[in-house]
Residue frames as a rotation matrix with the C-alpha (Angstrom) as fourth column:
MET 1
-0.226 0.973 0.045 71.49
-0.512 -0.079 -0.855 138.16
-0.829 -0.216 0.516 129.26
ASN 2
-0.788 0.031 0.615 69.74
0.441 0.726 0.528 135.70
-0.430 0.687 -0.586 126.93
LEU 3
-0.258 0.611 -0.749 67.79
-0.505 -0.746 -0.435 137.87
-0.824 0.266 0.501 124.43
PHE 4
-0.346 0.240 0.907 65.64
0.753 0.648 0.116 136.61
-0.560 0.723 -0.405 121.59
VAL 5
-0.440 0.214 -0.872 65.07
-0.409 -0.912 -0.017 138.86
-0.799 0.350 0.489 118.66
ILE 6
0.158 0.601 0.783 62.17
0.621 0.556 -0.552 138.01
-0.768 0.574 -0.285 116.23
GLU 7
-0.639 -0.396 -0.659 63.11
-0.277 -0.681 0.678 139.26
-0.717 0.616 0.325 112.77
HIS 8
0.379 0.833 0.403 60.44
0.131 0.382 -0.915 139.20
-0.916 0.400 0.035 109.94
GLU 9
0.923 -0.126 0.365 62.47
0.361 -0.054 -0.931 140.59
0.137 0.991 -0.005 107.05
PRO 10
0.092 -0.994 -0.066 66.18
0.995 0.094 -0.017 141.19
0.023 -0.064 0.998 106.48
ASP 11
-0.326 -0.211 0.922 65.49
0.471 -0.882 -0.036 144.86
0.820 0.422 0.386 105.76
ALA 12
0.522 0.543 0.658 63.98
-0.416 -0.511 0.752 145.21
0.745 -0.666 -0.041 109.26
SER 13
-0.077 -0.706 -0.704 67.03
0.511 0.578 -0.636 144.22
0.856 -0.408 0.317 111.32
VAL 14
0.413 0.106 -0.904 68.10
0.903 -0.178 0.392 145.40
-0.120 -0.978 -0.169 114.79
GLY 15
0.476 -0.139 0.869 69.83
0.447 -0.812 -0.375 148.36
0.758 0.566 -0.324 113.13
ARG 16
0.028 -0.411 0.911 70.57
-0.436 -0.825 -0.358 150.94
0.899 -0.387 -0.203 115.83
LEU 17
0.809 0.221 0.545 69.99
-0.588 0.302 0.751 148.52
0.001 -0.927 0.374 118.71
ALA 18
0.756 -0.473 -0.453 72.93
0.211 0.830 -0.516 146.41
0.620 0.295 0.727 117.64
PRO 19
-0.270 -0.910 0.314 75.50
-0.171 -0.275 -0.946 148.24
0.948 -0.309 -0.081 119.75
HIS 20
-0.031 0.396 0.918 73.19
-0.976 -0.212 0.058 147.90
0.217 -0.893 0.393 122.80
LEU 21
0.853 0.512 0.103 72.91
-0.522 0.835 0.173 144.20
0.003 -0.201 0.980 122.28
ALA 22
0.340 -0.815 -0.468 76.55
-0.546 0.234 -0.804 143.37
0.766 0.529 -0.365 121.77
ALA 23
-0.591 -0.580 0.560 77.20
-0.744 0.124 -0.657 142.50
0.312 -0.805 -0.505 125.45
HIS 24
0.002 0.728 0.686 74.32
-0.806 0.407 -0.430 139.99
-0.592 -0.552 0.587 125.43
GLN 25
-0.848 -0.145 0.509 73.67
0.115 0.888 0.445 136.50
-0.517 0.436 -0.737 124.15
VAL 26
-0.154 0.780 -0.607 71.33
-0.759 -0.487 -0.432 137.20
-0.633 0.394 0.667 121.19
THR 27
-0.743 0.032 0.669 69.44
0.381 0.841 0.383 134.54
-0.550 0.540 -0.637 119.16
MET 28
-0.552 0.547 -0.630 67.67
-0.791 -0.582 0.188 135.59
-0.264 0.602 0.754 116.03
VAL 29
-0.477 0.611 0.632 64.48
0.417 0.790 -0.449 133.89
-0.774 0.049 -0.631 115.20
ARG 30
-0.808 0.169 -0.565 62.94
-0.549 -0.564 0.616 134.22
-0.215 0.808 0.548 111.82
PRO 31
-0.313 0.740 0.596 59.42
-0.016 0.623 -0.782 132.79
-0.950 -0.254 -0.184 111.84
ALA 32
0.548 0.527 -0.650 58.70
-0.601 -0.293 -0.743 133.90
-0.582 0.798 0.156 108.27
GLY 33
-0.126 -0.695 -0.708 61.61
-0.931 0.329 -0.158 131.73
0.343 0.639 -0.689 107.20
GLY 34
0.451 0.443 -0.775 60.19
-0.246 0.896 0.369 128.79
0.858 0.024 0.513 109.12
ASP 35
-0.705 -0.709 0.013 62.15
-0.151 0.133 -0.980 129.10
0.692 -0.693 -0.201 112.42
ALA 36
0.164 0.731 -0.662 60.23
0.668 0.412 0.620 127.66
0.726 -0.544 -0.420 115.42
LEU 37
0.279 0.088 0.956 59.44
-0.544 -0.806 0.232 129.98
0.791 -0.585 -0.177 118.29
PRO 38
-0.624 -0.627 -0.466 61.32
0.027 0.579 -0.815 128.84
0.781 -0.522 -0.344 121.47
PRO 39
0.305 0.580 -0.756 59.85
0.827 0.232 0.512 127.99
0.472 -0.781 -0.409 124.85
THR 40
0.595 -0.026 0.804 59.89
-0.116 -0.992 0.054 131.00
0.796 -0.125 -0.593 127.03
ALA 41
0.947 -0.297 -0.120 61.76
0.227 0.358 0.906 129.33
-0.226 -0.885 0.407 129.87
GLY 42
0.159 -0.987 -0.023 65.32
0.805 0.116 0.581 130.87
-0.571 -0.111 0.813 130.14
ILE 43
-0.002 -0.151 0.989 64.60
0.807 -0.584 -0.087 133.84
0.591 0.798 0.123 128.07
ASP 44
-0.501 -0.234 -0.834 65.62
0.736 -0.621 -0.268 137.20
-0.455 -0.748 0.483 129.71
GLY 45
-0.139 0.374 -0.917 64.00
-0.231 -0.913 -0.337 139.39
-0.963 0.165 0.213 127.07
VAL 46
-0.060 0.206 0.977 62.42
0.892 0.450 -0.040 139.47
-0.447 0.869 -0.211 123.69
ILE 47
-0.435 0.082 -0.897 62.52
-0.361 -0.928 0.090 142.06
-0.825 0.363 0.433 120.92
VAL 48
0.070 0.496 0.865 60.04
0.770 0.525 -0.363 141.76
-0.635 0.691 -0.345 118.14
LEU 49
-0.755 -0.543 -0.367 61.22
0.184 -0.714 0.676 143.76
-0.629 0.443 0.639 115.08
GLY 50
0.013 0.782 -0.623 59.21
-0.561 -0.510 -0.652 145.31
-0.828 0.358 0.432 112.20
GLY 51
-0.659 -0.208 0.722 58.30
0.474 0.630 0.615 144.24
-0.583 0.748 -0.316 108.80
SER 52
-0.949 0.275 -0.155 56.30
-0.295 -0.596 0.747 145.41
0.113 0.755 0.646 105.75
MET 53
-0.403 0.832 -0.382 53.21
0.472 0.546 0.692 143.31
0.784 0.099 -0.613 106.69
GLY 54
-0.192 0.512 0.837 50.43
-0.767 -0.611 0.198 144.37
0.613 -0.604 0.510 109.13
ALA 55
-0.850 -0.135 0.510 49.45
-0.472 0.628 -0.619 142.45
-0.236 -0.766 -0.597 112.26
TYR 56
0.079 0.963 0.257 46.13
-0.501 0.261 -0.825 141.45
-0.862 -0.064 0.504 110.76
GLU 57
0.196 -0.041 -0.980 47.52
-0.979 0.053 -0.198 140.14
0.060 0.998 -0.030 107.45
VAL 58
-0.175 -0.339 0.924 47.34
-0.523 0.827 0.204 136.47
-0.834 -0.448 -0.322 108.59
ASP 59
0.777 0.540 0.323 46.00
-0.061 0.575 -0.816 135.28
-0.626 0.615 0.480 105.34
GLU 60
0.812 -0.556 -0.175 49.05
-0.296 -0.135 -0.946 136.35
0.503 0.820 -0.274 103.49
HIS 61
-0.279 -0.952 0.127 51.35
-0.573 0.059 -0.817 135.53
0.770 -0.301 -0.562 106.34
PRO 62
0.607 0.692 -0.391 49.89
-0.150 0.582 0.799 132.54
0.781 -0.426 0.457 108.27
TRP 63
-0.214 -0.715 -0.666 52.97
0.705 0.359 -0.612 132.26
0.676 -0.600 0.427 110.56
LEU 64
-0.569 0.018 0.822 51.72
-0.368 -0.900 -0.235 135.55
0.736 -0.436 0.519 112.25
VAL 65
0.502 0.864 0.033 48.98
-0.469 0.240 0.850 133.46
0.727 -0.442 0.526 114.05
ASP 66
0.588 -0.364 -0.722 51.54
0.634 0.762 0.132 131.39
0.502 -0.535 0.679 115.86
GLU 67
-0.497 -0.846 0.192 53.74
0.583 -0.490 -0.648 134.31
0.642 -0.210 0.737 116.55
LYS 68
-0.183 0.524 0.832 50.90
-0.569 -0.746 0.345 136.28
0.802 -0.410 0.435 118.24
ALA 69
0.805 0.477 -0.352 50.03
-0.035 0.631 0.775 133.26
0.592 -0.612 0.525 120.36
TRP 70
0.091 -0.892 -0.442 53.79
0.879 0.281 -0.384 133.04
0.467 -0.353 0.811 121.38
ILE 71
-0.607 -0.317 0.729 53.90
0.026 -0.925 -0.380 136.78
0.794 -0.212 0.569 122.26
ALA 72
0.355 0.830 0.430 50.84
-0.565 -0.176 0.806 136.35
0.745 -0.529 0.407 124.38
GLN 73
0.746 -0.239 -0.622 52.67
0.491 0.828 0.270 133.51
0.451 -0.507 0.735 126.19
VAL 74
-0.309 -0.950 0.036 55.74
0.730 -0.261 -0.632 135.65
0.610 -0.169 0.774 126.64
VAL 75
-0.398 0.229 0.888 53.66
-0.404 -0.913 0.054 138.35
0.823 -0.338 0.456 128.26
ARG 76
0.720 0.694 -0.012 51.79
-0.352 0.380 0.856 135.89
0.598 -0.612 0.518 130.49
ASP 77
0.529 -0.664 -0.529 55.27
0.752 0.655 -0.070 134.46
0.393 -0.361 0.846 131.56
ASP 78
0.926 -0.110 -0.360 56.35
0.125 -0.813 0.569 137.98
-0.356 -0.572 -0.739 132.47
VAL 79
-0.058 -0.922 0.383 59.36
0.929 0.091 0.359 138.03
-0.366 0.376 0.851 130.06
PRO 80
0.020 0.051 -0.998 60.26
-0.052 -0.997 -0.052 141.60
-0.998 0.053 -0.017 129.29
MET 81
-0.063 0.075 0.995 59.47
0.910 0.413 0.027 142.42
-0.409 0.908 -0.094 125.78
LEU 82
-0.252 0.032 -0.967 59.82
-0.276 -0.960 0.040 145.37
-0.928 0.277 0.250 123.28
GLY 83
0.157 0.386 0.909 57.87
0.836 0.439 -0.330 145.47
-0.526 0.811 -0.254 120.06
ILE 84
-0.531 -0.447 -0.720 59.14
-0.075 -0.821 0.565 147.84
-0.844 0.355 0.403 117.27
CYS 85
-0.639 0.300 -0.708 56.83
-0.766 -0.326 0.554 148.84
-0.065 0.897 0.438 114.47
LEU 86
-0.017 0.632 -0.775 55.17
-0.502 0.665 0.553 145.56
0.865 0.398 0.306 113.32
GLY 87
-0.683 -0.345 -0.644 56.51
0.381 0.584 -0.717 144.08
0.623 -0.735 -0.268 116.63
ALA 88
-0.953 0.303 0.011 54.24
-0.193 -0.577 -0.793 146.72
-0.234 -0.758 0.608 118.44
GLN 89
-0.224 0.878 -0.423 51.30
-0.927 -0.058 0.370 145.87
0.301 0.475 0.827 116.45
LEU 90
-0.202 0.072 -0.977 51.72
-0.029 0.996 0.079 142.21
0.979 0.044 -0.199 117.16
LEU 91
-0.907 -0.249 -0.340 52.11
0.331 0.078 -0.940 142.85
0.261 -0.965 0.012 120.87
ALA 92
-0.781 0.618 0.087 49.07
-0.600 -0.705 -0.377 144.99
-0.171 -0.346 0.922 120.93
ASP 93
-0.021 0.777 -0.629 46.93
-0.824 0.343 0.452 142.48
0.567 0.528 0.633 119.09
ALA 94
-0.282 -0.233 -0.931 48.27
0.108 0.956 -0.272 139.50
0.953 -0.177 -0.244 121.00
THR 95
-0.875 -0.060 -0.479 47.37
0.478 0.039 -0.878 141.10
0.072 -0.997 -0.006 124.33
GLY 96
-0.130 0.982 -0.138 43.88
0.964 0.092 -0.250 142.26
-0.232 -0.166 -0.958 123.40
GLY 97
-0.281 -0.060 -0.958 44.72
0.092 -0.995 0.035 145.75
-0.955 -0.079 0.285 122.24
ASP 98
0.760 0.550 0.347 43.86
0.468 -0.093 -0.879 147.40
-0.451 0.830 -0.329 118.97
VAL 99
-0.559 -0.829 -0.014 46.16
0.508 -0.356 0.784 148.61
-0.655 0.431 0.621 116.27
PHE 100
0.510 0.749 0.422 44.74
0.846 -0.349 -0.403 151.60
-0.155 0.563 -0.812 114.39
GLY 101
0.307 -0.480 -0.822 45.84
-0.130 -0.877 0.463 154.90
-0.943 -0.036 -0.332 112.67
ARG 102
0.929 -0.051 -0.366 47.41
-0.369 -0.119 -0.922 155.76
0.003 0.992 -0.130 109.47
GLN 103
0.611 -0.772 0.176 50.58
0.781 0.624 0.025 154.21
-0.129 0.123 0.984 108.27
ALA 104
0.943 -0.321 -0.084 53.51
-0.330 -0.933 -0.145 156.44
-0.031 0.165 -0.986 108.65
GLU 105
0.443 -0.871 -0.213 57.24
0.640 0.474 -0.605 156.16
0.628 0.132 0.767 107.79
VAL 106
0.982 -0.181 -0.058 59.47
-0.082 -0.683 0.726 157.63
-0.171 -0.708 -0.685 110.48
GLU 107
0.295 -0.953 0.071 63.15
0.315 0.026 -0.949 158.67
0.902 0.302 0.308 110.53
GLY 108
-0.712 -0.700 -0.065 64.09
0.128 -0.038 -0.991 158.27
0.691 -0.713 0.117 114.10
VAL 109
0.269 0.743 -0.613 62.63
0.722 0.265 0.639 158.50
0.637 -0.615 -0.465 117.57
ALA 110
-0.617 -0.361 0.699 62.30
-0.129 -0.830 -0.543 161.31
0.776 -0.425 0.466 120.16
ILE 111
-0.114 0.602 -0.790 61.11
0.886 0.422 0.193 161.16
0.450 -0.678 -0.581 123.67
ASP 112
-0.394 0.019 -0.919 61.36
0.505 -0.831 -0.234 164.95
-0.768 -0.556 0.318 124.36
SER 113
0.604 0.672 0.429 58.82
0.757 -0.313 -0.574 167.21
-0.251 0.671 -0.697 122.28
ARG 114
0.681 -0.370 -0.632 61.45
-0.229 -0.927 0.297 169.95
-0.696 -0.058 -0.716 122.37
LEU 115
-0.390 -0.913 -0.121 63.90
-0.533 0.116 0.838 167.78
-0.751 0.392 -0.531 120.37
VAL 116
0.276 0.471 0.838 61.47
0.443 0.712 -0.545 166.25
-0.853 0.521 -0.012 117.85
GLY 117
-0.622 -0.390 -0.679 62.53
-0.390 -0.597 0.701 166.70
-0.678 0.701 0.219 114.27
PRO 118
0.188 0.749 -0.636 60.43
-0.953 -0.017 -0.302 166.38
-0.237 0.663 0.710 111.08
GLY 119
0.192 0.189 -0.963 59.52
-0.657 0.753 0.016 162.79
0.729 0.630 0.269 110.26
GLN 120
-0.813 -0.581 -0.041 60.29
-0.349 0.542 -0.765 161.39
0.467 -0.607 -0.643 113.72
LEU 121
0.090 0.759 -0.645 58.23
0.474 0.537 0.698 159.12
0.876 -0.368 -0.312 116.01
PHE 122
-0.382 -0.120 0.916 57.42
-0.690 -0.623 -0.369 160.94
0.616 -0.773 0.155 119.25
VAL 123
-0.038 0.283 -0.958 57.25
0.471 0.851 0.233 158.59
0.881 -0.443 -0.166 122.24
PRO 124
0.146 0.206 0.968 55.79
-0.607 -0.753 0.252 160.41
0.781 -0.625 0.015 125.27
LEU 125
-0.574 -0.345 -0.743 57.19
0.389 0.683 -0.618 159.05
0.721 -0.643 -0.258 128.52
VAL 126
0.628 0.679 0.380 55.22
-0.135 -0.386 0.913 159.37
0.767 -0.624 -0.151 131.76
ALA 127
-0.318 -0.684 -0.657 57.33
0.761 0.229 -0.606 160.17
0.565 -0.693 0.448 134.74
ASP 128
-0.676 0.124 -0.726 57.22
0.496 -0.652 -0.573 163.54
-0.544 -0.748 0.380 136.81
ARG 129
-0.415 0.534 -0.737 55.55
-0.663 -0.732 -0.156 165.00
-0.623 0.424 0.658 133.80
ASP 130
0.224 0.527 0.820 53.14
0.299 0.763 -0.573 163.24
-0.928 0.373 0.013 131.41
GLY 131
-0.723 -0.676 -0.142 54.61
0.097 -0.303 0.948 163.36
-0.684 0.672 0.284 127.88
HIS 132
-0.308 0.743 0.595 51.20
0.951 0.258 0.170 163.00
-0.027 0.618 -0.786 126.40
ASP 133
0.487 0.506 -0.712 50.58
0.506 -0.828 -0.243 166.64
-0.712 -0.242 -0.659 127.32
PHE 134
-0.078 -0.630 -0.773 53.16
-0.332 -0.715 0.616 167.56
-0.940 0.304 -0.153 124.60
ILE 135
-0.125 0.061 0.990 51.91
0.736 0.675 0.051 165.58
-0.666 0.735 -0.129 121.70
GLY 136
0.844 0.494 0.208 50.41
0.502 -0.594 -0.628 168.70
-0.187 0.635 -0.750 120.02
ALA 137
0.611 -0.670 -0.422 53.97
-0.518 -0.741 0.427 170.31
-0.599 -0.043 -0.800 120.38
ALA 138
-0.370 -0.687 0.626 55.61
-0.037 0.684 0.729 167.30
-0.928 0.246 -0.278 118.82
VAL 139
0.257 0.476 0.841 53.17
0.872 0.260 -0.414 167.26
-0.416 0.840 -0.348 115.89
ALA 140
0.947 0.147 -0.285 53.76
0.058 -0.952 -0.301 170.98
-0.316 0.268 -0.910 115.43
ALA 141
0.185 -0.972 -0.145 57.54
-0.627 -0.231 0.744 170.34
-0.757 -0.047 -0.652 115.31
GLY 142
-0.012 -0.128 -0.992 56.96
-0.995 0.099 -0.001 167.80
0.098 0.987 -0.128 112.56
ALA 143
-0.578 -0.146 0.803 56.44
-0.464 0.868 -0.177 164.40
-0.672 -0.475 -0.569 114.23
ALA 144
-0.632 0.366 -0.683 55.23
-0.602 0.322 0.730 161.86
0.487 0.873 0.016 111.64
ALA 145
0.168 0.707 -0.687 53.64
0.080 0.685 0.724 159.69
0.982 -0.177 0.059 114.27
TYR 146
-0.475 -0.388 0.789 53.31
-0.775 -0.240 -0.585 159.34
0.416 -0.890 -0.187 117.99
ILE 147
-0.536 0.218 -0.816 52.39
0.352 0.936 0.019 156.64
0.767 -0.277 -0.578 120.51
VAL 148
-0.253 0.459 0.852 49.58
-0.779 -0.618 0.101 157.09
0.573 -0.638 0.514 123.05
SER 149
-0.571 0.254 -0.780 48.48
0.558 0.818 -0.142 155.24
0.602 -0.516 -0.609 126.19
GLY 150
-0.890 0.349 0.295 45.83
-0.454 -0.603 -0.655 155.99
-0.050 -0.717 0.695 128.62
ASP 151
-0.414 0.800 0.434 42.12
-0.028 0.465 -0.885 155.21
-0.910 -0.378 -0.170 129.37
ALA 152
0.459 0.710 -0.534 40.91
-0.540 -0.254 -0.803 156.08
-0.706 0.656 0.266 125.87
HIS 153
0.767 -0.310 -0.562 43.75
-0.458 0.349 -0.817 154.69
0.449 0.885 0.126 123.72
VAL 154
0.484 -0.648 0.588 46.22
-0.509 0.338 0.792 152.04
-0.712 -0.683 -0.166 124.53
GLN 155
0.805 -0.378 -0.457 49.00
-0.280 0.436 -0.855 150.83
0.523 0.817 0.245 122.33
ALA 156
0.730 -0.613 0.302 51.46
-0.102 0.340 0.935 148.59
-0.676 -0.713 0.186 124.19
VAL 157
0.613 -0.663 -0.431 54.93
-0.605 -0.043 -0.795 148.84
0.508 0.748 -0.428 122.65
GLY 158
-0.312 -0.778 -0.546 56.81
-0.181 0.613 -0.769 147.08
0.933 -0.142 -0.332 125.28
VAL 159
0.779 0.590 0.211 56.11
-0.345 0.123 0.931 145.38
0.524 -0.798 0.299 128.63
PHE 160
-0.395 -0.892 -0.219 58.55
-0.049 0.258 -0.965 144.85
0.917 -0.371 -0.146 131.41
ARG 161
-0.715 0.107 -0.691 56.81
0.658 0.439 -0.612 143.47
0.238 -0.892 -0.384 134.56
GLY 162
0.166 0.904 -0.395 53.82
0.945 -0.260 -0.198 145.53
-0.282 -0.340 -0.897 134.16
ILE 163
0.173 -0.132 -0.976 55.62
0.079 -0.986 0.147 148.66
-0.982 -0.102 -0.160 133.06
ARG 164
0.897 0.223 0.382 55.33
0.397 -0.024 -0.917 149.88
-0.195 0.975 -0.110 129.47
VAL 165
-0.113 -0.953 -0.282 58.80
0.287 -0.303 0.908 150.40
-0.951 0.022 0.308 127.81
VAL 166
0.722 0.647 0.243 58.22
0.440 -0.159 -0.884 152.59
-0.534 0.745 -0.400 124.81
ALA 167
0.710 -0.525 -0.469 61.58
-0.680 -0.686 -0.260 153.96
-0.185 0.503 -0.844 123.78
PRO 168
0.922 -0.288 -0.257 63.67
0.120 0.846 -0.519 151.39
0.367 0.448 0.815 121.86
ALA 169
0.115 -0.987 0.110 67.01
-0.137 -0.125 -0.983 152.95
0.984 0.098 -0.150 122.82
LEU 170
-0.127 -0.152 0.980 66.15
-0.972 -0.179 -0.154 152.61
0.199 -0.972 -0.125 126.54
PHE 171
0.684 0.611 -0.398 65.07
-0.525 0.792 0.312 148.99
0.506 -0.004 0.863 126.28
VAL 172
0.292 -0.611 -0.736 68.32
0.376 0.781 -0.500 147.22
0.880 -0.130 0.458 127.15
THR 173
-0.669 -0.518 0.533 69.22
-0.201 -0.565 -0.800 149.67
0.716 -0.642 0.274 129.81
VAL 174
-0.069 0.700 0.710 65.84
-0.985 -0.162 0.064 149.21
0.160 -0.695 0.701 131.57
LEU 175
0.698 0.308 -0.647 65.85
-0.353 0.933 0.063 145.54
0.623 0.185 0.760 130.85
ALA 176
-0.118 -0.889 -0.442 69.35
0.247 0.405 -0.880 145.13
0.962 -0.214 0.172 132.43
LYS 177
-0.636 -0.153 0.756 68.48
-0.560 -0.583 -0.589 147.06
0.531 -0.798 0.285 135.44
GLY 178
0.228 0.944 0.240 65.27
-0.952 0.164 0.260 145.11
0.206 -0.287 0.935 136.09
ILE 179
0.805 0.106 -0.584 66.84
-0.149 0.989 -0.026 141.67
0.575 0.108 0.811 135.70
ALA 180
-0.172 -0.977 -0.129 70.19
-0.019 0.134 -0.991 142.11
0.985 -0.168 -0.042 137.29
C-alpha cells in the first residue's frame, strides 16, 4: 500500500505506528519544512500526525491553510485517512467540524473502558455496544481525555469510506482490509 504520512515536527513522529507501517510504502511529507503536498491520485491512505501547534494557529503556521485544503480534498477523494492529535484537529476543521475542549497530554490509548489507565486517551468504539456509554467509567478510571461523536458533538479522527476510524493501532489493519 502507498501511504503518505504528514509529519509536522520531528518530536511528533509515527512512533508506535512504525511496526504497522513497515510492510507498506511510506512517504513522509513535512509541510512545515516546505514539502509540497502530493496529488491524491494513487494514494492508498494518509496519516496526519500531531504537533505542538493548534489547527487554528494559521497566522503563526501559514502552511496549515494549504494542508487543511489538501485534507479536505483527500476526504472528497475518498482516500482513507487517520488524524492523530493535531491531525485530528486539522481533519475536523477541514471537513467543517469544530475543535474544542481543554488541551490534555495523554500517555497511551485505550478502547475498552475497563482497561483505561491514568493519563490515557479513551476512544469509544461503536459496534454491538456504544462505547460512549462508558465515558464516565473511563474518566473515573483516570482517562485524561476522550473522543466523542454523535448528534451533539462530532470530532472526526479518521475517515475510511464514510466509516470513522478512531483507534490509531487499528488503522493499518482496517485500511488493509478495506483496500485489499
